[in-house]
N, C-alpha and C positions, 0 to 999 in steps of 0.2 A: 634579428640575426638570420632569419630565414631568407630575407631579401638578398643577403650576400651570397647565400648558397644558390638561390634561384638564378641570379645573374652571374654566377660563377666568378665572384670577386675573390681574389687571393691576397695574401699578405703584401702590403705596400701598394695595392691597387685601390682605386677610388670608385665607390658606387655613386654615380652622378645624381644630383638632386632631381634632375628631369626624369630619372627612372624611379627614384625613391618616392617622390611625392605621389604619383598615381598608385604605386604599390600600397602605400600606407592608407591612402584615401579609400581604396577598394576594400581593404581588410578592416579598417577601423573608422568608418564614416562618422560615427557618433562622437569621436574625440576631436575637440577643436584644435588643440596644439599637439597632436600626436607626434609630429616630426620633431618638434623642439624637445618634448619629453623623452622620446626615444634617444635622441642625440645626447641629451644630458646624462641619461642613465648609462648608455653604452660608453661614453667618455669616462664617466666615474669608475666604471668597472675595468677600464683600460682596453676595451675591445676595439675602439675606434679613435681616430684623431680627426677633428673637423678640418676640412680643406675648403678652399674657396669654391671649388666646383662640386663638392659632395663630401662623403664620409670615407676616409681612408681606413682600411682594415689593418690593425696592428698584428704583431706576432701572437699576442695573447688571444685576440679575436680570431685569427686564423686557426689556432689550435682548437678553439671552442667550436668553430664551424666545421673545420675539415679534419679534426683529430680522428684517430682510429675508431674511437667509440661513437663518433657521430656520422660515419659514412654509410 
């Protein structure tokens, strides 16, 4: 979820895979399938919807990232 904040992705916008992959590899280099695992977990929680070009932040995800308690 930190990647959405770092790249200032808002509800309905997509975090492109070309930005997400380097972000995850830098922070979690020892996890082989970190992108797939993150995508699965975030989709299950309702934070994102997979899109062809990346991960789209949902309303639930937007509240989690940008809600008053998280700013």
